[in-house]
C-alpha positions in Angstrom: 50.9 1.8 23.7 51.7 -1.9 23.8 49.7 -4.2 26.0 50.9 -7.7 27.1 48.0 -10.1 27.7 48.2 -13.5 29.4 45.7 -16.4 29.1 44.6 -15.5 25.6 43.1 -18.9 24.9 40.7 -18.5 27.9 37.3 -16.9 27.7 38.3 -13.4 29.0 41.8 -13.2 27.5 40.4 -14.1 24.1 37.8 -11.2 24.2 40.3 -8.7 25.6 42.6 -9.4 22.6 39.6 -8.8 20.3 38.7 -5.6 22.1 42.3 -4.3 21.8 42.3 -5.2 18.1 39.0 -3.3 17.6 40.6 -0.2 19.0 43.8 -0.6 17.1 45.9 -1.0 20.2 49.1 -3.1 19.8 49.0 -6.2 21.9 51.1 -9.3 22.6 49.0 -12.3 23.6 50.4 -15.4 25.3 49.1 -18.6 26.8 50.9 -21.4 28.7 52.5 -22.7 25.4 54.2 -19.4 24.8 55.0 -18.5 28.5 54.9 -20.7 31.5 53.9 -18.2 34.2 55.2 -20.6 36.9 58.7 -20.2 35.6 60.1 -16.9 36.8 63.0 -16.8 34.3 60.8 -17.5 31.3 58.4 -14.8 32.5 61.1 -12.2 32.9 62.8 -13.0 29.6 59.6 -12.7 27.5 58.2 -9.6 29.2 61.6 -7.9 29.0 61.9 -8.8 25.3 58.5 -7.4 24.5 58.8 -4.3 26.7 55.1 -3.6 27.0 53.7 -0.4 28.5 50.9 -2.3 30.4 50.1 -5.8 31.5 46.6 -7.5 31.6 47.0 -10.8 33.4 44.1 -13.2 32.6 45.8 -16.6 33.0 44.5 -18.5 36.0 43.6 -21.9 37.5 39.8 -21.7 37.6 38.9 -25.4 38.2 37.4 -24.8 41.7 36.8 -28.4 42.7 40.1 -29.8 41.5 41.9 -27.0 43.4 40.8 -28.7 46.6 42.9 -31.8 45.7 45.7 -29.9 44.0 46.1 -26.7 46.0 49.8 -26.3 45.5 49.5 -26.7 41.8 46.7 -24.1 41.9 48.9 -21.8 44.0 51.7 -22.1 41.5 49.5 -20.6 38.9 47.3 -18.2 40.7 49.7 -16.9 43.4 53.3 -17.6 42.4 52.6 -17.1 38.6 51.0 -13.7 39.4 53.9 -12.8 41.6 56.4 -13.7 38.8 54.6 -11.3 36.5 54.1 -8.6 39.1 57.8 -8.5 40.0 58.7 -7.7 36.4 55.9 -5.1 36.0 57.2 -3.5 39.2 60.7 -3.3 37.8 59.5 -1.9 34.5 57.2 0.5 36.4 54.2 -0.4 34.2 50.5 -0.8 35.2 49.3 -4.4 35.8 45.7 -5.6 35.8 44.7 -8.8 37.6 41.3 -10.6 37.5 40.3 -11.9 40.9 37.0 -13.4 42.2 34.2 -13.2 44.7 35.7 -16.3 46.4 38.1 -14.0 48.3 35.1 -13.4 50.6 33.3 -15.9 52.8 30.1 -16.1 50.6 27.7 -15.5 53.5 25.0 -12.9 54.1 23.0 -11.0 51.5 24.8 -7.6 51.3 26.7 -7.1 48.1 30.4 -7.3 48.6 32.3 -4.0 48.4 35.9 -3.7 47.1 37.3 -2.7 50.5 35.5 -5.4 52.5 37.8 -7.7 54.5 38.8 -10.8 52.7 38.0 -14.2 54.1 38.9 -16.6 51.2 36.7 -19.5 50.5 38.4 -22.8 49.6 41.7 -23.4 47.9 40.7 -21.4 44.8 39.8 -18.4 46.9 42.9 -18.6 48.9 45.2 -18.7 45.9 43.5 -15.9 44.1 43.7 -13.7 47.1 47.4 -14.5 47.4 47.7 -13.3 43.8 46.0 -10.0 44.9 48.5 -9.6 47.7 51.5 -10.2 45.3 50.2 -7.6 42.9 49.8 -5.0 45.7 53.2 -5.8 47.0 55.2 -5.6 43.7 53.1 -3.0 41.8 51.9 -1.0 44.7 51.0 2.2 42.9 49.9 1.0 39.5 47.6 -2.0 40.0 44.1 -2.8 38.9 42.3 -5.7 40.6 39.0 -6.5 39.0 36.9 -9.1 40.9 34.6 -11.0 38.6 32.2 -14.0 38.8 30.0 -16.3 36.8 31.9 -15.6 33.7 30.9 -16.8 30.2 32.0 -16.1 26.7 32.4 -17.6 23.2 35.8 -19.2 23.9 36.0 -22.1 26.3 33.6 -23.9 28.6 31.0 -22.2 30.8 27.6 -22.6 32.5 25.6 -21.5 29.5 27.2 -23.9 27.1 26.9 -26.7 29.7 23.2 -26.0 30.1 22.6 -25.9 26.3 24.5 -29.1 25.8 22.6 -31.0 28.6 19.3 -29.8 27.1 20.1 -31.9 24.0 19.8 -35.1 26.1 17.8 -34.1 29.2 14.3 -32.8 29.7 14.8 -32.2 33.4 17.8 -30.7 35.2 18.6 -30.0 38.8 20.2 -26.5 39.4 21.2 -24.8 42.6 18.9 -22.0 43.7 20.5 -20.8 46.9 23.7 -19.2 45.4 23.1 -15.7 44.3 25.3 -13.6 42.0 25.7 -11.7 38.7 26.4 -13.5 35.4 29.2 -11.7 33.5 29.6 -11.7 29.7 33.3 -11.5 28.7 33.0 -9.0 25.9 31.4 -6.6 28.4 34.2 -7.2 30.9 36.8 -6.9 28.1 35.5 -3.4 27.1 35.7 -2.3 30.7 39.2 -3.7 31.2 40.5 -1.9 28.2 38.8 1.4 29.2 40.5 1.0 32.6 44.0 0.1 31.5 44.1 3.3 29.4 43.7 5.4 32.6 45.5 5.9 35.9 42.4 5.3 38.0 44.1 2.4 39.8 42.6 0.3 42.6 40.3 -2.6 43.4 37.0 -2.9 41.5 34.1 -5.2 41.3 32.5 -5.9 37.8 29.5 -7.9 36.7 26.5 -7.4 34.5 23.8 -5.5 36.3 21.3 -7.4 38.4 21.4 -10.6 40.5 20.0 -14.1 40.1 20.5 -17.6 41.3 22.0 -20.4 39.1 18.5 -21.7 38.9 17.1 -18.4 37.6 20.0 -18.2 35.2 19.3 -21.7 33.8 15.6 -20.9 33.4 16.3 -17.8 31.5 18.9 -19.6 29.2 16.3 -22.2 28.2 13.6 -19.6 27.8 15.7 -17.4 25.5 17.1 -20.4 23.6 13.6 -21.9 23.1 14.6 -25.2 24.9 11.8 -27.2 26.5 13.6 -28.2 29.8 12.1 -28.5 33.3 14.5 -26.9 35.8 14.2 -28.2 39.4 15.6 -26.0 42.1 17.8 -27.7 44.7 20.0 -26.5 47.6 23.8 -26.4 47.5 23.8 -29.2 50.1 21.5 -31.3 48.0 23.5 -30.8 44.8 26.9 -31.5 46.5 30.4 -30.4 45.4 33.9 -30.9 46.6 34.8 -27.3 47.0 32.7 -24.9 49.2 30.6 -22.5 47.1 29.6 -18.9 48.1 25.8 -18.5 48.8 26.3 -14.7 48.4 28.3 -13.7 45.3 26.6 -10.3 45.0 29.1 -7.6 44.1 28.8 -3.9 44.6 29.9 -2.3 41.3 29.2 1.3 42.2 32.9 2.2 42.4 33.0 1.9 38.6 30.6 4.8 38.2 32.2 6.8 41.0 35.6 6.6 39.1 34.2 7.5 35.7 33.7 4.1 34.1 30.5 2.7 32.7 28.4 0.1 34.4 28.0 -3.2 32.6 24.7 -3.8 30.8 21.9 -5.9 32.4 22.6 -9.6 32.7 19.6 -10.6 30.7 20.6 -8.3 27.9 24.1 -9.8 27.9 22.7 -13.3 27.8 20.6 -12.5 24.7 23.6 -11.1 22.9 25.6 -14.2 23.9 23.0 -16.6 22.6 22.9 -14.7 19.3 26.7 -14.9 19.1 26.6 -18.6 19.7 24.0 -19.1 17.0 26.1 -17.2 14.5 29.4 -18.9 15.4 
């Protein structure tokens, strides 16, 4: 087996490459310097040259706020870039995995979103990621994996945990939103699931997150507690905090399909956070 991975300098792509290496699986990893996914000919040439047996597509535009001002640039990456890769995977008849987001839903209510729920994308980011889903389903109709994830953090790159720890060095008080609820997701846990999945033919749409739900406020409080930082966290509403792009109040994801299809559930989010803080301390 030879797996082609995009976005390897990002949080998730980095950890997927590590997981593949741990298992002794041959992998080709690229980022935008090696392959511009918005260039269909460049995409075709490199994938055809490498002739992989499966594709794990992690590359994405993830800057939610800037997507509102640069929607077409965001679309070029999340939708058209995904389409360029999916076209080639379809021609080669190889499985393709794509990571999507809870932003494909409207973010309302309290019921956890199920994989088959109707999409109603939120903002430019949600629209372009959903268009990527549609491209995958069109060009790789029988061999696709769509894994919707959220609140992702890992050792490589920027994330909420690192931001909170950095701010705690200069602030004794921080305002954090308490009316957005979801599931923090540790990239090594997602990477393990992704590799487990790509080795099977149990195709379809899945939701993945570490077990349990919390608000961003709860998450921040736990970060400081476990890291031993003396910071007062003040809960505020989404409206009070303010942001250019709309944010989902409900990011809860129903992950039960993982168990039904023979995969393992991800560990509890607090357990994952403890492991991450230990990883950071040893880095």
